[in-house]
DOFIFI-593067 format. One record per residue: x, y, z of N, C-alpha, C in turn; residue number from 1; residue in three letters. Coordinates in pm, whole numbers, plus 50000, padded with zeros to 5 digits. Example, Ala and Ser with C-alpha at 12.3 -4.5 7.8 and 13.67 -1.06 7.14 Angstrom:
     n_x     n_y     n_z    ca_x    ca_y    ca_z     c_x     c_y     c_z     n   res
   51319   49431   50780   51230   49550   50780   51320   49670   50780     1   ALA
   51285   49775   50708   51367   49894   50714   51290   50003   50787     2   SER
! end
This chain:
     n_x     n_y     n_z    ca_x    ca_y    ca_z     c_x     c_y     c_z     n   res
   42197   72713   27099   42314   72775   27041   42352   72705   26911     1   MET
   42355   72571   26915   42393   72495   26796   42292   72515   26683     2   LYS
   42166   72525   26721   42061   72543   26620   42076   72679   26552     3   VAL
   42106   72782   26629   42122   72916   26574   42239   72921   26476     4   LEU
   42349   72858   26512   42465   72856   26424   42435   72775   26298     5   ILE
   42366   72662   26312   42330   72580   26196   42236   72656   26102     6   ALA
   42140   72728   26158   42047   72806   26076   42122   72916   26001     7   VAL
   42217   72980   26069   42296   73085   26003   42379   73027   25889     8   ALA
   42440   72912   25910   42519   72849   25803   42431   72808   25685     9   LEU
   42314   72756   25713   42221   72719   25605   42178   72844   25530    10   ILE
   42153   72954   25602   42117   73079   25537   42226   73131   25447    11   GLY
   42351   73119   25490   42465   73163   25409   42473   73081   25280    12   ILE
   42453   72950   25290   42457   72865   25171   42341   72897   25077    13   VAL
   42224   72925   25131   42108   72958   25048   42132   73089   24972    14   ILE
   42187   73189   25040   42214   73316   24974   42321   73299   24867    15   VAL
   42420   73213   24891   42522   73185   24790   42459   73119   24667    16   LEU
   42368   73025   24688   42300   72961   24576   42213   73061   24501    17   ALA
   42150   73151   24574   42068   73254   24511   42153   73347   24425    18   LEU
   42273   73379   24471   42365   73461   24390   42402   73388   24262    19   ALA
   42421   73257   24269   42450   73179   24149   42335   73180   24050    20   GLY
   42213   73173   24102   42095   73180   24014   42088   73316   23946    21   VAL
   42112   73422   24023   42110   73556   23964   42220   73571   23858    22   PHE
   42336   73510   23883   42446   73518   23787   42406   73452   23654    23   MET
   42336   73341   23663   42297   73269   23542   42182   73338   23468    24   LEU
   42094   73407   23538   41976   73466   23476   41995   73608   23427    25   ARG
   42081   73686   23490   42095   73828   23453   42158   73843   23315    26   ASP
   42107   73940   23240   42164   73975   23111   42127   73882   22997    27   GLY
   42028   73799   23015   41987   73707   22908   41883   73775   22819    28   ARG
   41878   73733   22697   41778   73780   22599   41782   73932   22581    29   ASP
   41899   73992   22587   41913   74134   22561   41868   74224   22676    30   GLY
   41834   74165   22789   41792   74247   22903   41915   74303   22974    31   GLN
   41903   74422   23031   42018   74477   23104   42043   74399   23233    32   PRO
   42168   74397   23274   42204   74327   23398   42157   74409   23518    33   LYS
   42116   74338   23621   42075   74403   23746   42184   74379   23850    34   THR
   42169   74442   23963   42267   74424   24071   42226   74318   24171    35   GLY
   42140   74226   24130   42089   74126   24223   42198   74034   24276    36   SER
   42288   73992   24188   42395   73902   24232   42487   73974   24330    37   MET
   42518   74099   24303   42605   74175   24392   42540   74192   24529    38   MET
   42411   74221   24530   42341   74236   24659   42337   74105   24736    39   ARG
   42316   73994   24665   42313   73863   24731   42449   73828   24790    40   ALA
   42557   73856   24717   42690   73828   24768   42726   73920   24885    41   LEU
   42680   74046   24879   42702   74137   24992   42627   74088   25115    42   ALA
   42507   74036   25096   42430   73981   25207   42501   73859   25265    43   LEU
   42560   73776   25180   42632   73658   25227   42752   73698   25312    44   ARG
   42826   73797   25266   42942   73845   25342   42897   73902   25476    45   VAL
   42788   73978   25475   42735   74036   25599   42693   73927   25697    46   THR
   42623   73825   25646   42581   73715   25733   42702   73641   25790    47   LEU
   42804   73622   25710   42925   73553   25756   42995   73632   25866    48   SER
   43005   73763   25847   43070   73847   25949   42988   73849   26077    49   ILE
   42856   73858   26065   42771   73855   26184   42781   73722   26257    50   LEU
   42789   73612   26183   42803   73481   26247   42935   73471   26322    51   LEU
   43042   73517   26261   43172   73515   26327   43169   73601   26453    52   LEU
   43111   73720   26444   43101   73809   26560   43017   73744   26670    53   ALA
   42910   73676   26633   42825   73610   26732   42900   73496   26801    54   PHE
   42977   73419   26725   43054   73309   26784   43159   73364   26880    55   ILE
   43228   73471   26839   43328   73531   26927   43264   73588   27053    56   LEU
   43150   73655   27040   43078   73708   27156   43032   73595   27248    57   LEU
   42983   73487   27190   42938   73373   27269   43053   73311   27348    58   SER
   43169   73302   27285   43286   73248   27355   43329   73342   27468    59   TYR
   43329   73471   27440   43370   73570   27539   43274   73572   27658    60   TRP
   43143   73555   27632   43043   73556   27739   43037   73422   27813    61   MET
   43103   73319   27760   43103   73189   27826   42987   73100   27789    62   GLY
   42911   73137   27684   42798   73056   27642   42843   72930   27570    63   TRP
   42959   72936   27506   43015   72818   27441   43159   72800   27491    64   ILE
   43202   72676   27494   43336   72645   27541   43404   72551   27441    65   LYS
   43535   72567   27421   43604   72477   27329   43608   72336   27388    66   PRO
   43589   72235   27306   43592   72096   27351   43679   72012   27258    67   THR
   43788   72068   27215   43875   71998   27121   43950   71883   27186    68   GLY
   44045   71829   27116   44125   71718   27163   44214   71768   27277    69   ILE
   44217   71692   27385   44298   71731   27501   44447   71719   27467    70   ALA
   44524   71816   27512   44668   71814   27490   44735   71726   27596    71   LEU
   44825   71641   27552   44903   71559   27645   44838   71440   27690    72   GLY
! end
């Protein structure tokens, strides 16, 4: 479970870095801009929403349990 969440977070960071690369490269030397950065950011948002949904589903199914600081 922890590995899957870590891989998803790493994937989100990689897609964010890829969007930054597209932002820096698009429209240089008189070339028209492409929608690569927009697609990369849309993919990042999609991955983030899927990760959140997976974490909520995992909690609801009992696969993960909160282990925060005990109250009192």
